[in-house]
ROVO-319218 format. One record per residue (C-alpha): residue in one letter; z, x, y. Coordinates in nm, 4 decimals, always signed. Example, Ala and Ser with C-alpha at 12.3 -4.5 7.8 and 13.67 -1.06 7.14 Angstrom:
<kolvos>
- r;up;east;north
- a;+0.7800;+1.2300;-0.4500
- s;+0.7140;+1.3670;-0.1060
</kolvos>
This chain:
<kolvos>
- r;up;east;north
- m;+13.2736;+13.2925;+14.3496
- d;+13.5312;+13.3485;+14.0841
- p;+13.3067;+13.5162;+13.8091
- q;+13.5459;+13.3299;+13.5230
- i;+13.4758;+12.9793;+13.6779
- l;+13.0926;+13.0533;+13.7442
- t;+13.0694;+13.2200;+13.3784
- l;+13.2037;+12.8114;+13.2958
- i;+12.9393;+12.6813;+13.5318
- l;+12.6348;+12.8215;+13.4264
- l;+12.7721;+12.8042;+13.0379
- i;+12.7732;+12.3963;+13.0856
- a;+12.4288;+12.4015;+13.2986
- g;+12.2918;+12.5549;+12.9603
- i;+12.4072;+12.3275;+12.7758
- a;+12.2985;+12.0486;+12.9588
- l;+11.9385;+12.1844;+12.9862
- i;+11.9412;+12.1813;+12.6021
- f;+11.9939;+11.8529;+12.6224
- a;+11.7585;+11.7475;+12.8610
- e;+11.4325;+11.9895;+12.7114
- f;+11.4432;+11.6709;+12.4477
- f;+11.4153;+11.4266;+12.6357
- l;+11.2157;+11.5277;+12.9690
- p;+10.8913;+11.6850;+12.9584
- s;+10.8587;+11.9731;+13.1420
- g;+10.6245;+12.2272;+13.0162
- g;+10.8834;+12.4883;+12.9277
- i;+11.0054;+12.5105;+13.2697
- i;+11.3753;+12.3614;+13.1053
- a;+11.3684;+12.6002;+12.8399
- v;+11.3056;+12.8678;+13.0561
- s;+11.5984;+12.7563;+13.3095
- c;+11.8187;+12.7105;+13.0077
- v;+11.7752;+13.0798;+12.9159
- l;+11.8298;+13.2126;+13.2502
- c;+12.2090;+13.0055;+13.2351
- f;+12.2891;+13.1447;+12.9463
- l;+12.1961;+13.5045;+13.0255
- g;+12.3708;+13.4382;+13.3534
- s;+12.6788;+13.3166;+13.2163
- i;+12.6969;+13.6344;+12.9991
- y;+12.6420;+13.8730;+13.2726
- t;+12.9608;+13.6906;+13.4936
- a;+13.1180;+13.6907;+13.1863
- y;+13.1146;+14.0808;+13.1589
- q;+13.1897;+14.0808;+13.5487
- a;+13.5160;+13.8962;+13.4433
- w;+13.6395;+14.0809;+13.1372
- g;+13.3858;+14.3092;+13.0272
- e;+13.5652;+14.6232;+13.1606
- t;+13.9662;+14.4517;+13.1995
- q;+13.9524;+14.2369;+12.9084
- p;+13.6350;+14.3666;+12.6790
- h;+13.7797;+14.1388;+12.3765
- l;+13.7587;+13.8419;+12.5657
- f;+13.3810;+13.9328;+12.6789
- w;+13.2915;+13.9999;+12.3002
- m;+13.4931;+13.6711;+12.2121
- y;+13.2453;+13.4951;+12.4565
- v;+12.9028;+13.6114;+12.3540
- g;+13.0178;+13.5554;+11.9998
- s;+13.0900;+13.1951;+12.0843
- l;+12.7585;+13.1614;+12.2336
- f;+12.6224;+13.2167;+11.8929
- v;+12.7822;+12.8869;+11.7716
- i;+12.7618;+12.6565;+12.0961
- i;+12.3596;+12.7201;+12.1293
- p;+12.3015;+12.6054;+11.7839
- g;+12.5586;+12.3580;+11.7879
- s;+12.4350;+12.2221;+12.1026
- v;+12.0566;+12.1834;+11.9316
- y;+12.1746;+12.0448;+11.6436
- g;+12.3546;+11.7856;+11.8530
- a;+12.0686;+11.6943;+12.0672
- f;+11.8192;+11.6878;+11.7723
- q;+12.0709;+11.4199;+11.6248
- i;+12.1257;+11.1979;+11.9537
- l;+11.7083;+11.2294;+11.9898
- l;+11.6742;+11.0987;+11.6115
- r;+11.9082;+10.7624;+11.6894
- t;+11.6825;+10.6312;+12.0064
- p;+11.3540;+10.4631;+12.0740
- l;+11.1783;+10.7808;+12.1582
- g;+11.2841;+10.9402;+11.8536
- d;+11.1400;+10.6581;+11.6503
- r;+10.8335;+10.7410;+11.8182
- v;+10.8236;+11.0831;+11.7400
- f;+10.9475;+11.1414;+11.3928
- l;+10.8448;+10.8951;+11.1295
- p;+11.1287;+10.6982;+10.9913
- i;+11.2055;+10.7423;+10.5981
- p;+11.0701;+10.4297;+10.4028
- k;+11.3801;+10.2013;+10.2670
- a;+11.4161;+10.0864;+9.9073
- e;+11.3815;+9.7643;+9.9912
- d;+11.0496;+9.8267;+10.1913
- t;+10.8917;+10.0113;+9.9095
- v;+10.9697;+9.7765;+9.6063
- p;+10.7553;+9.4609;+9.6963
- h;+10.4591;+9.7274;+9.7115
- e;+10.5460;+9.8788;+9.3431
- r;+10.5735;+9.5148;+9.2278
- e;+10.2147;+9.4487;+9.3778
- v;+10.0674;+9.7340;+9.2072
- n;+10.2438;+9.6617;+8.8245
- r;+10.1010;+9.2797;+8.8959
- l;+9.7648;+9.4141;+8.9666
- r;+9.8139;+9.6981;+8.6586
- g;+9.8668;+9.3781;+8.4058
- l;+9.5109;+9.2430;+8.5074
- v;+9.3373;+9.5757;+8.3872
- g;+9.1297;+9.4601;+8.1081
- k;+9.1173;+9.0938;+8.2185
- r;+8.7340;+8.9369;+8.3166
- g;+8.6488;+8.7359;+8.6425
- r;+8.3746;+8.6947;+8.9124
- a;+8.2701;+8.8614;+9.2039
- l;+8.2774;+8.6540;+9.5179
- s;+8.0831;+8.8690;+9.7429
- l;+7.8481;+9.1672;+9.7387
- m;+8.0364;+9.4583;+9.6448
- s;+7.8896;+9.7701;+9.8077
- p;+8.1151;+9.9281;+9.6767
- g;+8.3955;+9.6579;+9.8416
- g;+8.4460;+9.3022;+9.8103
- m;+8.6152;+9.0105;+9.6683
- v;+8.6578;+8.8733;+9.3402
- v;+8.8345;+8.6215;+9.1446
- v;+9.0565;+8.6907;+8.8208
- e;+9.2444;+8.4436;+8.6796
- g;+9.2195;+8.2149;+8.9473
- m;+9.3130;+8.4867;+9.1854
- r;+9.1346;+8.6454;+9.4844
- l;+9.1457;+8.9992;+9.4829
- h;+8.9876;+9.2878;+9.6924
- a;+8.7958;+9.5206;+9.4928
- i;+8.6020;+9.8356;+9.4759
- t;+8.2931;+9.8571;+9.2142
- e;+8.3074;+10.1998;+9.0320
- s;+7.9669;+10.3208;+9.1138
- i;+7.6958;+10.0708;+9.1093
- m;+7.5985;+9.7430;+9.3503
- i;+7.7354;+9.4399;+9.2299
- q;+7.5511;+9.1073;+9.3240
- p;+7.7663;+8.7740;+9.3738
- n;+7.8404;+8.5512;+9.1057
- t;+7.8448;+8.8537;+8.8602
- e;+8.0824;+8.8396;+8.5996
- i;+8.3555;+9.1159;+8.6120
- e;+8.6283;+9.3400;+8.4551
- v;+8.9253;+9.5199;+8.6028
- c;+8.8950;+9.8625;+8.4583
- g;+9.1818;+10.0134;+8.7070
- v;+9.3793;+10.0151;+9.0031
- q;+9.3991;+10.2132;+9.3229
- g;+9.7074;+10.1304;+9.5652
- t;+9.6661;+9.7636;+9.6018
- v;+9.3110;+9.7303;+9.5168
- v;+9.1823;+9.6888;+9.1734
- v;+8.8586;+9.9082;+9.0366
- v;+8.5912;+9.6568;+8.8578
- h;+8.2657;+9.7080;+8.7109
- p;+8.0087;+9.4773;+8.5513
- y;+8.1189;+9.3018;+8.2124
- i;+7.8663;+9.4009;+7.9184
- a;+7.9138;+9.1621;+7.6361
- q;+7.9058;+9.3683;+7.2984
- q;+7.6418;+9.2536;+7.0159
- a;+7.7242;+9.3104;+6.7058
- a;+7.4793;+9.5459;+6.5337
- p;+7.2279;+9.3546;+6.2765
- e;+7.2952;+9.3822;+5.9069
- i;+7.0379;+9.5581;+5.7163
- a;+6.9954;+9.3257;+5.3813
- i;+6.9840;+9.5146;+5.0420
- d;+6.8451;+9.3379;+4.7530
- s;+7.0946;+9.4676;+4.4820
- e;+6.8559;+9.3759;+4.2204
- s;+6.6538;+9.6449;+4.2776
- p;+6.7626;+9.9631;+4.1209
- a;+6.8178;+10.2788;+4.3327
- l;+6.5764;+10.5527;+4.3107
- t;+6.6697;+10.9012;+4.2474
- p;+6.6233;+11.2075;+4.4768
- a;+6.3665;+11.3135;+4.1767
- e;+6.2037;+10.9934;+4.1704
- e;+6.1384;+10.8994;+4.5297
- v;+5.9570;+11.2688;+4.5556
- s;+5.7301;+11.1644;+4.2328
- s;+5.6406;+10.8280;+4.4222
- e;+5.5367;+10.9831;+4.7315
- a;+5.3147;+11.2548;+4.5389
- s;+5.1300;+10.9900;+4.3550
- d;+5.0716;+10.7578;+4.7085
- l;+4.9496;+11.0655;+4.8503
- n;+4.7112;+11.1668;+4.5281
- p;+4.2949;+11.0619;+4.5989
- f;+4.2438;+11.0909;+4.2524
- d;+4.4693;+10.8001;+4.1392
</kolvos>
């Protein structure tokens, strides 16, 4: 067979095997066959042009550095547009898919500081009701019994973080008798000394 025709056949076979490698599982057999096809095409190209037209031979070898990466890139792009590519590579989330999640997170953040009631035993996850809304929640550290009053203190993803609500009690006021004159430090020391004197 004419070496020029054989070079073209081996080149086309090598490109076809590149595409086959992306879609057909072969355990590396297709990849090895692809390499052998390109090496064979270089050998037959040398037989065709190596001695008579060396510039054509080196042009062919140089073109392989464009043809092979271009074929790999093209096969990869085709793979991304097939159902197989959807299973192999995770699709990039679209903006319309992320907006509802962001709205839900912002809505839950607006409940921070609000009080509600535990609907189930939380150890640490459970259900709570806040402002009439049933929400999935987790507790910070301790177990919360059902019907315990809780307070939202944070958000993790689409779950609120709660802790038991403890009402703050006002500190008791100390009554001060405004009619009793205040004692100076020296008078306080003298008064304590007279209390300790056994001869008084």
